[in-house]
C-alpha positions as CSV (number, residue, x, y, z in Angstrom):
1,M,-32.7,3.8,-10.0
2,G,-29.8,3.1,-12.0
3,Y,-29.6,1.9,-15.3
4,R,-30.5,-1.8,-16.3
5,T,-29.3,-2.4,-19.6
6,L,-26.4,-0.5,-21.5
7,K,-28.6,1.1,-23.9
8,A,-30.7,3.0,-21.2
9,C,-26.9,4.1,-19.9
10,V,-26.1,5.3,-23.6
11,D,-29.6,7.0,-24.0
12,D,-29.3,9.0,-20.3
13,L,-25.5,9.8,-21.3
14,K,-27.2,11.4,-24.8
15,R,-29.8,13.4,-23.4
16,H,-27.9,15.1,-21.0
17,G,-24.6,15.4,-23.3
18,H,-22.1,13.2,-21.9
19,L,-22.1,11.3,-25.3
20,V,-21.5,11.5,-28.9
21,V,-22.5,9.6,-31.7
22,V,-20.0,9.2,-34.8
23,D,-21.5,7.8,-37.9
24,A,-18.0,8.4,-40.0
25,P,-16.6,5.0,-41.1
26,V,-13.9,3.7,-39.0
27,D,-11.8,0.8,-38.0
28,A,-11.4,-1.5,-35.3
29,R,-8.0,-2.4,-35.8
30,L,-5.5,0.6,-34.2
31,E,-8.1,2.9,-35.5
32,I,-11.0,3.3,-33.0
33,A,-8.5,2.8,-30.0
34,E,-6.5,5.9,-31.2
35,I,-9.2,8.2,-31.2
36,Q,-10.6,7.4,-28.1
37,R,-7.3,7.9,-26.6
38,R,-7.1,11.3,-27.8
39,I,-10.5,12.1,-26.6
40,Y,-10.0,10.8,-23.2
41,A,-6.5,13.1,-22.8
42,N,-8.5,16.1,-24.3
43,G,-11.4,15.1,-21.6
44,G,-13.9,14.2,-24.2
45,P,-17.1,12.7,-23.4
46,A,-18.4,8.9,-24.2
47,V,-18.4,7.7,-28.0
48,L,-20.7,5.8,-29.7
49,F,-19.1,4.5,-33.1
50,T,-22.2,3.0,-35.8
51,N,-20.3,2.5,-38.7
52,V,-17.5,-0.3,-37.2
53,Q,-16.1,-1.7,-40.9
54,R,-16.7,-5.6,-40.8
55,C,-18.6,-5.3,-37.8
56,K,-22.5,-5.3,-37.4
57,F,-22.5,-3.9,-33.6
58,P,-22.0,-0.3,-32.8
59,M,-19.0,0.0,-30.2
60,L,-18.8,2.2,-27.0
61,G,-16.2,3.9,-25.8
62,N,-14.9,5.8,-23.2
63,L,-18.1,5.4,-21.2
64,F,-15.7,5.7,-18.1
65,G,-13.6,8.3,-19.2
66,S,-13.8,11.2,-16.2
67,I,-14.3,10.9,-12.6
68,E,-17.2,13.2,-12.9
69,R,-19.0,10.9,-15.8
70,A,-18.8,7.8,-13.1
71,R,-20.5,10.0,-10.7
72,F,-23.0,10.8,-12.4
73,I,-23.6,7.1,-13.9
74,F,-23.7,6.0,-10.5
75,R,-25.7,9.0,-8.9
76,D,-28.7,7.2,-7.9
77,T,-26.7,4.8,-6.0
78,L,-23.2,5.7,-4.7
79,E,-24.6,7.5,-1.5
80,T,-26.1,4.7,-0.8
81,V,-23.6,2.0,-1.5
82,R,-21.1,4.5,0.5
83,R,-24.0,4.5,3.5
84,L,-23.9,0.6,3.0
85,I,-19.9,0.3,3.6
86,E,-20.2,3.1,6.5
87,L,-22.4,0.4,8.3
88,K,-20.2,-2.5,7.7
89,I,-17.4,-0.6,9.5
90,D,-19.8,0.6,12.3
91,P,-23.6,-0.9,12.2
92,N,-24.0,0.8,15.6
93,Q,-24.3,3.8,13.1
94,L,-27.9,2.6,11.7
95,F,-29.7,3.5,15.5
96,K,-27.2,6.7,15.9
97,S,-28.6,8.2,12.5
98,P,-31.9,6.4,11.1
99,F,-32.4,9.0,8.6
100,R,-28.6,8.8,7.4
101,Y,-29.3,5.3,6.4
102,A,-33.0,5.3,5.4
103,R,-32.2,3.8,1.7
104,A,-29.6,1.4,3.2
105,P,-32.0,-1.4,3.4
106,L,-33.4,-0.9,-0.1
107,G,-29.4,-1.2,-1.1
108,A,-29.1,-3.9,1.0
109,L,-31.7,-6.0,-0.5
110,S,-30.3,-5.3,-4.5
111,M,-27.3,-7.4,-3.1
112,L,-29.3,-10.8,-3.3
113,P,-28.6,-12.0,-7.0
114,K,-32.2,-12.7,-8.6
115,K,-32.4,-16.2,-10.6
116,V,-34.7,-16.1,-13.6
117,R,-35.6,-18.7,-15.9
118,G,-34.9,-16.5,-19.1
119,G,-33.9,-13.1,-20.8
120,A,-32.9,-10.8,-23.4
121,I,-29.6,-12.0,-23.7
122,F,-31.1,-15.3,-25.8
123,Q,-32.3,-13.3,-28.3
124,N,-29.8,-14.0,-30.8
125,E,-26.7,-16.4,-31.2
126,I,-24.3,-15.8,-33.8
127,P,-20.5,-17.8,-34.6
128,L,-17.5,-16.0,-31.9
129,S,-16.0,-14.8,-35.4
130,E,-19.0,-11.8,-35.6
131,L,-17.8,-10.3,-32.5
132,P,-16.2,-6.8,-32.7
133,Q,-12.5,-7.4,-33.3
134,L,-11.0,-5.0,-31.6
135,V,-7.0,-4.1,-31.7
136,S,-5.2,-1.2,-29.7
137,W,-2.0,-1.1,-30.6
138,P,0.6,-2.3,-33.6
139,D,2.0,-5.5,-31.8
140,D,-1.1,-6.9,-30.3
141,G,-1.1,-10.7,-30.7
142,G,-5.0,-10.2,-31.9
143,P,-8.4,-8.7,-31.0
144,Y,-9.4,-8.8,-27.6
145,V,-12.6,-8.1,-25.6
146,T,-11.4,-5.1,-23.2
147,L,-14.0,-4.9,-20.5
148,P,-15.3,-8.8,-20.1
149,Q,-16.9,-9.3,-16.9
150,V,-15.8,-13.5,-16.5
151,Y,-17.8,-15.4,-14.5
152,T,-17.2,-18.6,-12.2
153,E,-18.6,-20.5,-9.7
154,D,-16.7,-22.5,-7.1
155,P,-16.4,-26.7,-8.1
156,R,-16.7,-27.5,-4.8
157,S,-19.9,-25.9,-4.0
158,G,-21.4,-23.9,-6.6
159,G,-23.9,-21.3,-6.8
160,L,-24.3,-17.6,-7.1
161,A,-23.0,-16.9,-3.3
162,H,-19.9,-18.9,-4.6
163,S,-19.1,-16.8,-7.5
164,N,-16.3,-15.0,-9.3
165,L,-17.3,-11.9,-11.2
166,G,-13.6,-10.7,-12.8
167,M,-12.1,-8.5,-15.5
168,Y,-9.6,-11.0,-16.8
169,R,-8.5,-9.8,-20.6
170,V,-9.9,-12.2,-23.3
171,Q,-8.2,-13.1,-26.5
172,L,-10.9,-13.5,-29.4
173,A,-8.5,-14.7,-32.9
174,G,-4.5,-14.6,-33.4
175,N,-2.0,-17.1,-32.8
176,Q,-2.6,-20.5,-32.2
177,F,-6.7,-19.7,-31.3
178,N,-9.2,-21.6,-33.5
179,P,-11.3,-18.3,-34.3
180,F,-14.3,-20.0,-34.6
181,G,-14.6,-22.3,-31.0
182,E,-11.3,-20.8,-28.8
183,V,-10.3,-18.0,-27.1
184,G,-7.6,-16.8,-25.0
185,L,-8.4,-16.5,-20.9
186,H,-5.5,-14.2,-19.7
187,Y,-5.8,-14.3,-15.6
188,Q,-3.0,-12.5,-13.7
189,I,-1.9,-14.2,-10.0
190,H,-4.2,-13.2,-6.8
191,R,-7.1,-13.0,-8.6
192,G,-10.7,-15.2,-7.7
193,I,-11.1,-17.2,-11.1
194,G,-7.9,-18.9,-9.9
195,V,-9.4,-20.8,-6.8
196,H,-12.0,-22.1,-8.9
197,H,-9.8,-23.1,-12.0
198,A,-7.3,-24.9,-8.6
199,A,-10.7,-26.6,-7.5
200,A,-11.8,-28.1,-10.8
201,I,-8.3,-29.2,-11.5
202,A,-8.0,-30.9,-8.5
203,K,-11.6,-32.6,-9.1
204,G,-10.5,-33.3,-12.3
205,E,-13.4,-31.4,-14.5
206,P,-13.7,-28.7,-16.7
207,L,-14.1,-25.3,-15.4
208,R,-17.2,-23.8,-16.6
209,V,-16.8,-20.0,-18.0
210,N,-19.1,-17.5,-18.7
211,I,-17.8,-14.3,-20.2
212,F,-20.6,-11.1,-20.1
213,V,-20.0,-8.1,-22.1
214,G,-22.3,-5.0,-21.3
215,G,-25.2,-5.0,-19.4
216,T,-25.7,-2.2,-16.6
217,P,-22.6,-0.6,-16.1
218,S,-22.3,-1.6,-12.7
219,M,-21.6,-5.1,-13.4
220,T,-18.3,-3.7,-15.1
221,L,-17.1,-2.0,-12.2
222,S,-17.6,-4.6,-9.8
223,A,-15.9,-6.7,-12.3
224,V,-12.6,-4.9,-11.3
225,M,-13.6,-4.2,-7.6
226,P,-10.5,-5.8,-5.2
227,L,-13.3,-7.2,-3.2
228,P,-12.3,-9.7,-0.3
229,E,-12.5,-13.3,-1.5
230,G,-15.8,-14.1,-0.2
231,L,-17.6,-11.0,-1.1
232,S,-20.0,-11.1,-4.2
233,E,-19.2,-9.0,-7.1
234,L,-23.1,-9.5,-8.0
235,G,-24.3,-8.1,-5.1
236,F,-22.0,-5.4,-5.2
237,A,-23.3,-4.5,-8.7
238,G,-26.9,-4.9,-7.3
239,A,-26.3,-2.3,-5.0
240,L,-24.8,0.3,-6.8
241,A,-27.4,-0.7,-10.2
242,G,-29.9,-0.6,-7.6
243,H,-31.9,-3.6,-8.3
244,R,-31.1,-7.1,-8.3
245,I,-28.7,-8.2,-10.7
246,Q,-31.0,-11.3,-13.0
247,M,-29.0,-14.3,-13.4
248,A,-30.6,-16.9,-16.1
249,T,-30.3,-20.5,-15.1
250,S,-32.3,-22.2,-17.8
251,R,-29.8,-22.2,-20.6
252,S,-26.6,-23.7,-19.0
253,D,-25.4,-25.3,-15.7
254,L,-23.6,-21.9,-15.2
255,P,-26.0,-18.7,-14.7
256,I,-25.9,-16.2,-17.3
257,Y,-26.3,-12.5,-16.6
258,A,-30.0,-12.3,-18.5
259,E,-29.4,-8.2,-19.1
260,A,-26.2,-8.5,-20.7
261,D,-25.4,-7.4,-24.3
262,F,-23.0,-10.5,-25.0
263,C,-22.5,-13.5,-23.4
264,I,-19.8,-16.2,-24.5
265,Q,-20.8,-19.5,-22.7
266,G,-17.6,-22.2,-22.7
267,T,-15.2,-24.4,-20.5
268,I,-11.5,-24.3,-19.9
269,H,-9.7,-27.4,-19.6
270,A,-6.6,-28.8,-17.6
271,G,-3.6,-28.6,-19.8
272,E,-4.9,-26.7,-22.5
273,E,-2.7,-23.4,-22.4
274,K,-2.0,-21.9,-25.8
275,P,0.6,-18.8,-26.0
276,E,-1.9,-15.4,-25.4
277,G,-0.8,-11.7,-26.3
278,P,1.0,-9.8,-27.1
279,F,-0.7,-6.8,-25.7
280,G,-0.5,-3.2,-25.2
281,D,-1.1,-3.0,-21.3
282,H,-1.7,-0.8,-18.5
283,L,1.8,-0.5,-17.5
284,G,2.4,1.6,-20.8
285,Y,4.2,-1.6,-22.4
286,Y,3.7,-4.8,-24.2
287,S,2.7,-7.8,-21.7
288,L,4.4,-10.5,-23.9
289,K,3.2,-13.8,-25.3
290,H,3.0,-16.5,-22.7
291,P,0.5,-20.0,-22.0
292,F,-2.7,-19.0,-20.5
293,P,-6.0,-21.1,-20.1
294,T,-7.4,-22.1,-23.5
295,M,-11.4,-21.5,-23.5
296,R,-13.5,-23.8,-25.3
297,V,-16.4,-21.9,-27.0
298,E,-19.9,-23.6,-27.0
299,K,-22.4,-20.4,-27.7
300,V,-22.3,-16.9,-28.0
301,Y,-25.5,-15.0,-27.5
302,H,-26.3,-11.3,-27.8
303,R,-29.3,-9.3,-27.0
304,N,-31.0,-7.5,-29.7
305,G,-29.9,-3.7,-30.4
306,A,-26.6,-4.9,-28.0
307,I,-23.7,-2.7,-27.9
308,W,-19.8,-3.7,-27.6
309,P,-18.2,-1.6,-24.7
310,F,-15.0,-1.3,-25.1
311,T,-11.6,0.6,-23.5
312,V,-8.0,1.2,-24.1
313,V,-5.3,0.7,-22.2
314,G,-1.5,2.2,-22.7
315,R,0.5,4.4,-20.6
316,P,-1.4,5.8,-17.7
317,P,-3.5,7.8,-17.5
318,Q,-6.2,6.1,-19.4
319,E,-9.7,5.4,-19.0
320,D,-8.8,2.5,-16.6
321,T,-7.5,5.6,-14.2
322,T,-11.3,6.0,-13.6
323,F,-11.6,2.8,-12.2
324,G,-9.1,3.6,-9.9
325,E,-10.2,6.7,-8.5
326,L,-13.9,5.5,-7.9
327,I,-12.6,2.3,-6.4
328,H,-10.9,4.5,-3.9
329,E,-14.0,6.9,-3.0
330,I,-15.8,3.7,-2.2
331,T,-13.4,1.7,-0.5
332,G,-11.1,4.2,1.0
333,P,-12.8,4.6,4.2
334,V,-12.7,0.9,4.8
335,I,-8.8,0.8,4.5
336,P,-8.4,1.6,8.9
337,T,-10.6,-0.9,9.4
338,V,-8.6,-3.8,7.3
339,L,-5.5,-2.5,8.4
340,P,-5.4,-1.1,11.7
341,G,-3.1,1.8,12.2
342,V,-3.2,2.7,8.2
343,K,-4.8,5.7,7.9
344,E,-4.7,5.7,4.5
345,V,-3.1,3.6,0.8
346,H,-2.9,5.3,-2.6
347,A,-1.9,3.1,-5.5
348,V,-0.5,5.4,-7.9
349,D,-2.1,5.3,-11.7
350,V,1.1,7.2,-13.1
351,A,3.3,4.5,-11.7
352,G,1.3,2.1,-13.7
353,V,-0.7,1.0,-10.0
354,H,1.0,-2.1,-8.4
355,P,4.8,-0.7,-9.1
356,L,4.1,2.3,-6.5
357,L,2.2,2.5,-2.8
358,L,1.9,5.3,-1.0
359,A,0.6,4.8,2.7
360,I,0.4,6.9,5.5
361,G,0.7,5.1,9.4
362,S,0.7,5.6,12.8
363,E,3.6,5.2,15.0
364,R,2.2,4.6,18.4
365,Y,3.9,1.6,19.8
366,V,6.0,4.5,22.4
367,P,4.5,7.5,22.5
368,Y,6.2,8.9,24.7
369,E,9.5,8.6,22.9
370,E,10.9,11.1,20.2
371,R,10.1,9.4,16.9
372,R,13.6,8.7,15.6
373,R,13.2,5.4,13.8
374,P,10.3,3.7,12.3
375,K,8.8,0.9,14.6
376,E,4.6,0.3,14.2
377,L,5.3,1.8,10.4
378,M,6.8,-1.7,9.7
379,T,4.4,-3.7,10.7
380,Q,1.8,-1.7,9.2
381,A,3.9,-2.2,6.1
382,S,4.2,-5.8,6.4
383,A,0.4,-5.9,6.9
384,I,-0.4,-3.6,4.0
385,L,2.1,-5.9,1.6
386,G,-0.1,-8.7,3.0
387,Q,-3.4,-7.6,1.8
388,G,-5.0,-8.5,-1.6
389,Q,-3.8,-7.1,-4.6
390,M,-1.6,-4.8,-2.6
391,S,0.3,-7.9,-2.2
392,L,2.0,-7.6,-5.7
393,A,3.2,-4.0,-5.1
394,K,7.1,-3.3,-5.8
395,Y,7.6,0.0,-3.9
396,L,5.8,1.1,-1.0
397,W,6.7,4.4,0.7
398,I,5.3,4.7,4.1
399,S,5.3,7.8,6.5
400,A,3.9,8.6,10.0
401,E,0.5,10.4,10.0
402,Q,2.1,12.2,13.7
403,D,5.0,14.1,11.1
404,A,2.2,15.6,9.1
405,P,-1.0,15.2,10.0
406,D,-2.4,17.3,6.7
407,L,-0.1,15.0,4.4
408,N,-2.3,14.5,1.4
409,L,-1.2,11.1,-0.5
410,H,-2.9,12.1,-3.5
411,E,-0.4,15.2,-3.7
412,I,2.4,13.0,-4.8
413,A,5.2,15.4,-5.4
414,P,4.7,17.0,-1.6
415,F,4.6,13.5,0.2
416,L,7.6,12.4,-1.9
417,L,9.5,15.4,-0.6
418,H,8.4,15.0,2.9
419,M,10.0,11.4,2.8
420,L,13.4,12.1,0.9
421,R,13.8,15.4,4.0
422,R,13.2,12.5,6.6
423,V,14.7,9.3,5.0
424,N,18.0,7.5,6.3
425,W,19.3,5.3,3.7
426,R,21.3,3.5,6.1
427,R,18.4,2.3,8.1
428,D,14.8,2.8,6.2
429,I,14.8,1.0,2.9
430,H,13.9,-2.4,3.6
431,F,13.6,-5.3,0.9
432,L,11.6,-8.6,0.1
433,T,13.6,-11.1,-2.2
434,E,12.6,-13.8,-4.4
435,T,8.7,-13.1,-4.2
436,T,5.7,-12.3,-6.2
437,I,5.1,-9.1,-8.1
438,D,2.5,-8.2,-10.6
439,T,2.3,-10.7,-14.0
440,L,3.0,-7.6,-16.3
441,D,5.6,-6.5,-14.6
442,Y,8.8,-7.5,-16.8
443,S,11.4,-5.4,-14.4
444,S,12.6,-8.5,-13.3
445,G,13.4,-10.6,-16.3
446,E,10.9,-13.2,-14.5
447,F,7.1,-13.9,-15.3
448,N,5.5,-13.2,-12.0
449,H,8.7,-13.3,-9.6
450,G,10.9,-9.9,-8.7
451,S,11.7,-8.0,-5.6
452,K,9.8,-5.3,-3.2
453,A,10.9,-2.5,-1.2
454,I,9.6,-1.1,1.9
455,I,10.8,3.1,2.6
456,A,9.8,3.8,5.9
457,A,10.6,7.2,7.4
458,V,9.6,8.8,10.5
459,G,11.1,11.9,12.9
460,P,11.9,15.5,11.8
461,P,13.7,16.3,8.7
462,I,17.5,15.5,8.7
463,R,18.4,17.9,5.5
464,E,17.5,20.3,3.2
465,L,16.5,19.1,-0.6
466,S,18.6,20.7,-3.2
467,T,17.1,22.4,-6.3
468,E,20.1,23.0,-8.1
469,L,23.2,21.2,-9.4
470,P,26.3,21.5,-7.4
471,L,29.0,23.3,-8.7
472,G,31.6,21.6,-10.5
473,L,29.6,18.1,-10.9
474,N,31.9,15.7,-12.4
475,L,30.2,12.3,-14.0
476,P,31.9,8.7,-14.8
477,D,32.6,8.2,-18.5
478,G,29.4,7.9,-20.1
479,F,27.1,9.6,-17.9
480,H,26.0,12.7,-18.8
481,T,23.0,15.4,-19.3
482,P,22.2,15.4,-14.9
483,K,18.7,16.9,-14.7
484,V,17.1,18.2,-11.5
485,A,13.8,16.2,-11.6
486,M,12.4,17.7,-8.3
487,P,14.0,19.0,-5.3
488,G,16.3,16.9,-4.3
489,V,16.1,14.1,-6.9
490,L,18.5,13.8,-9.6
491,A,18.4,12.4,-12.7
492,V,21.0,11.3,-14.8
493,C,21.7,9.7,-18.6
494,G,23.7,6.3,-18.4
495,P,25.3,4.2,-20.8
496,K,23.0,1.7,-22.6
497,Y,22.6,-1.0,-20.2
498,T,24.4,-4.0,-21.3
499,A,24.7,-6.7,-18.4
500,A,23.3,-9.8,-19.3
501,H,20.2,-10.8,-16.9
502,Q,21.1,-11.7,-13.2
503,E,24.6,-10.4,-13.7
504,V,26.6,-7.0,-12.1
505,E,26.3,-4.4,-14.6
506,P,29.4,-2.7,-14.4
507,A,28.6,0.7,-15.5
508,I,25.7,1.3,-12.5
509,E,28.8,0.3,-10.1
510,R,31.2,2.2,-11.5
511,F,28.8,5.3,-11.0
512,A,28.0,4.1,-7.1
513,G,32.1,4.0,-6.4
514,A,33.0,7.2,-8.2
515,F,31.3,9.4,-5.1
516,S,32.1,9.2,-1.5
517,S,29.2,10.2,1.2
518,S,30.8,13.2,1.4
519,D,30.8,14.5,-2.2
520,P,28.5,17.4,-3.2
521,I,26.3,15.0,-5.3
522,N,24.5,13.6,-1.9
523,Q,22.8,17.0,-1.8
524,F,20.2,14.8,-3.9
525,P,19.0,11.8,-1.6
526,L,17.8,10.2,-4.5
527,I,19.6,9.7,-7.8
528,L,18.0,8.3,-10.8
529,V,20.0,7.0,-13.9
530,V,17.6,6.8,-16.9
531,D,18.3,6.4,-20.7
532,D,16.2,9.9,-21.5
533,S,16.9,12.5,-17.9
534,D,15.3,15.3,-20.4
535,F,12.0,12.9,-20.7
536,A,12.4,12.1,-17.0
537,A,12.6,15.3,-15.7
538,K,10.0,16.7,-17.9
539,S,7.2,15.7,-15.6
540,L,6.4,14.0,-12.6
541,D,4.2,11.7,-14.3
542,N,6.9,10.9,-16.7
543,L,9.4,10.5,-13.7
544,L,7.1,8.4,-11.5
545,W,6.6,6.1,-14.8
546,V,10.6,5.3,-16.0
547,T,11.4,5.0,-12.4
548,F,9.0,2.4,-10.9
549,T,8.1,0.5,-13.8
550,R,12.0,0.0,-15.3
551,S,13.3,-1.1,-11.7
552,N,13.3,-4.0,-9.9
553,P,14.4,-2.9,-6.3
554,A,17.0,-6.2,-5.6
555,A,18.8,-5.6,-8.6
556,D,18.5,-2.0,-9.7
557,V,18.8,0.2,-6.4
558,H,22.1,1.0,-5.4
559,G,23.5,3.7,-3.4
560,I,26.8,5.7,-2.6
561,G,29.0,4.5,0.1
562,S,26.4,1.1,0.5
563,S,27.3,-1.5,2.8
564,T,25.5,-4.7,4.8
565,R,25.4,-4.7,8.2
566,Q,23.6,-7.7,9.9
567,K,22.2,-8.7,6.7
568,H,20.8,-5.3,6.5
569,W,21.6,-3.2,3.0
570,G,22.0,0.6,3.2
571,C,24.1,3.2,2.3
572,E,25.8,6.6,3.9
573,G,24.9,8.9,1.0
574,S,22.6,9.1,-2.1
575,L,20.3,6.3,-3.1
576,I,20.9,5.0,-7.1
577,I,18.1,3.4,-8.9
578,D,19.0,2.7,-12.0
579,A,16.0,2.9,-14.4
580,R,17.2,2.1,-17.7
581,L,15.3,0.0,-20.1
582,K,17.2,-3.7,-20.0
583,P,17.3,-6.2,-22.8
584,W,14.7,-8.3,-20.6
585,N,11.9,-5.4,-20.5
586,A,8.9,-5.2,-22.4
587,P,8.8,-2.8,-25.0
588,P,7.3,0.5,-24.5
589,L,3.9,1.4,-26.6
590,I,4.5,3.5,-29.8
591,E,1.6,4.3,-32.2
592,D,1.4,3.0,-35.8
593,P,2.5,6.3,-37.3
594,A,0.2,5.8,-40.7
595,V,-2.5,5.5,-38.1
596,T,-1.8,8.4,-36.3
597,A,-1.8,10.5,-39.5
598,K,-4.7,9.3,-40.8
599,I,-6.8,9.8,-37.3
600,D,-4.5,13.8,-37.8
601,A,-6.6,14.0,-41.2
602,M,-9.9,12.9,-39.5
603,A,-9.7,15.5,-37.0
604,A,-8.6,18.4,-39.5
605,A,-10.8,21.4,-39.3
606,G,-13.7,20.0,-41.5
607,G,-12.6,16.2,-41.0
608,P,-15.8,13.9,-39.4
609,L,-14.2,14.1,-35.7
610,A,-12.9,17.7,-35.3
611,K,-15.6,18.7,-33.3
612,F,-14.9,15.4,-30.9
613,L,-11.2,15.8,-30.5
């Protein structure tokens, strides 16, 4: 039933052909990350690097490199977890189908963490500087822990039942950090650790923090699960591991995961922030340097035979895409019970997750009327944007189940085409301004701050979507190379964005004003102004990434024939999204050419990594 240690998982994966061992010398600075990205892109196995230069620990990458491997890792327990979720939705199912839920009591027992006196984690103590120094992108501010399990407890009550386990990135060195006694702890808004940190500040005391690395893979997955406040990540990890998670209480005021491979122990103090970053992040850009809490490190432990697991993030899809897929498989059935009327919600990974949500809801308010405008969908959209980390979404597109019962959110192109055939831009786009967005999203030019747009459309189609450029299309000066990106969507190259922050950009105003709502360009209900229309139109992934990571709705959504009526903005013709890079946007991630050339040579026929790449 599951794995108790990371080594047990590695050995099992190797036996079943899901893991390869690389003995060739590699550098943790840039080289390992580039290898991992290529192996992931090629659908390759997990990789154990045993000869990492200037590092005494083996490093494990691509552990969750495919949904199939993730299901294999949790093959003994995944169904039990699903059954527990079914029972949470409807406890009466236990009596209706007792054989189906026969293993559920054991799964429930596994959810209770177990206090122990000691554990393998205490076998060795080392200086902070001896931990692996993974640097993934050329302009990263230093080495990072990329699969940390950051453990805290509520200072007001304490105890395992009031704990939080989250994956918040950890900078091990660089900037102003003392590499022998400090790490940067970057946590974003709407994270559980923030509640604990605020409580510690209110009490006038430091917040104790333990950072675990390794152990059973279920602890890693639990650290990224968007569980509701009050629901224990340790409990979820136990159910998914098939055993109670052992937490040692003898060496620290804060329990330590006994089977972890590594533990960094310390405290964060009010007013002690230092610049953290830059870091190549999962939107495909660098998150920039900002002040974040600094953790004073007291102890660093590791078990015998410790293995350092890592991941590399960047423009999606990457390995963390698997986390999203698995989370959806596990928690998807819960959505209708939390959000009444909502059938499904999908955070689009290739668009960076938080920038774009798709949803299917229901129109039940006036069932005897013809569906002419969104009613209940707007209530459901508000509920979605008020729920957990979905509150950080920037664009939400929501349709009605009654209009197309077989519509599948994970078939993104058909969903968008369904919406574009029905949307009335005069009525169906709604803005939330001066609000919070994802910490990693720099489209607004302000930290943690931006706007949102809800696009809700119902009823029968109101237009056909053009697939060919209209004859005689004349674009304003500076705009060129129109490309049909998909039916009804036109990508156009625009001039370089030059306006200052929060100023009206004259070129996009000129573009929108050059057409009337009767011009043939309106055969495309959605027009995207981009820096490179060939790139944007090359694939749906490119289109979604460029459009939704590089635009802030309140500032960058325009329209042909636009006006404001009773404080509601809309347009009679095409909607225009300005998805050009702005001067305040974070730079996109680009590999180091010298490292790329070196890995190319290693991957060539006869090279040490040829058979793995």
